[in-house]
C-alpha positions in Angstrom: -40.7 8.7 24.9 -39.6 12.2 23.8 -40.4 13.2 20.2 -38.9 15.6 17.7 -41.5 16.9 15.1 -41.0 17.8 11.5 -43.8 19.3 9.5 -42.9 18.4 5.9 -46.0 19.6 4.1 -44.3 22.7 2.8 -41.0 21.0 2.0 -40.4 20.1 -1.6 -40.6 16.3 -2.1 -37.0 15.8 -3.1 -35.8 17.4 0.2 -38.1 15.4 2.5 -36.3 12.1 2.9 -32.8 13.6 3.5 -34.4 15.9 6.2 -36.1 12.9 7.9 -32.9 10.8 7.8 -30.8 13.6 9.3 -33.3 14.3 12.1 -33.7 10.6 12.9 -29.9 10.2 13.1 -29.8 13.0 15.7 -32.1 11.2 18.0 -31.0 9.2 21.0 -32.2 5.6 21.5 -35.8 5.5 22.9 -36.7 8.8 21.2 -39.1 9.2 18.3 -39.3 11.4 15.2 -42.8 12.6 14.5 -43.4 13.7 10.9 -46.4 15.6 9.5 -46.9 14.8 5.9 -49.5 15.5 3.1 -49.7 11.8 2.3 -49.4 8.5 4.1 -45.6 7.8 4.3 -45.7 4.1 3.5 -42.7 4.2 1.2 -40.7 6.0 3.9 -41.7 3.2 6.3 -40.4 0.5 3.9 -37.2 2.5 3.3 -36.5 2.8 7.0 -37.4 -0.8 7.6 -34.9 -1.9 5.0 -32.1 0.6 5.5 -32.1 1.9 9.1 -31.0 -0.6 11.7 -32.0 1.7 14.6 -35.6 2.1 13.3 -38.1 0.4 15.6 -40.6 -0.8 13.0 -42.7 -2.7 15.5 -43.7 0.6 17.2 -44.2 2.7 14.1 -47.5 4.5 14.1 -49.3 6.6 11.5 -52.7 8.4 11.7 -54.7 10.5 9.3 -55.7 13.7 11.0 -57.8 15.2 8.2 -57.4 15.7 4.5 -53.7 16.2 3.6 -52.4 15.6 7.2 -50.8 12.4 8.1 -48.8 12.1 11.4 -46.3 9.3 11.7 -44.1 8.4 14.6 -40.7 6.8 13.7 -39.2 5.4 17.0 -35.5 4.8 17.4 -34.3 1.7 19.2 
């Protein structure tokens, strides 16, 4: 499953969700958006689950890879 990666750690918080939504929209079905964040993106997961029909919540993954580095995979149906 191909992935596009966005490192959001240096992006101001108000700009993060719009960037994520735009990048996710550009994906083809079966692709994933990988984001690198400075905190666990649980609110983003709930937002996508509620608002984005193409989001494959069952295959969402997130891992802490050290202090201030969370990597999440948002797959598209």
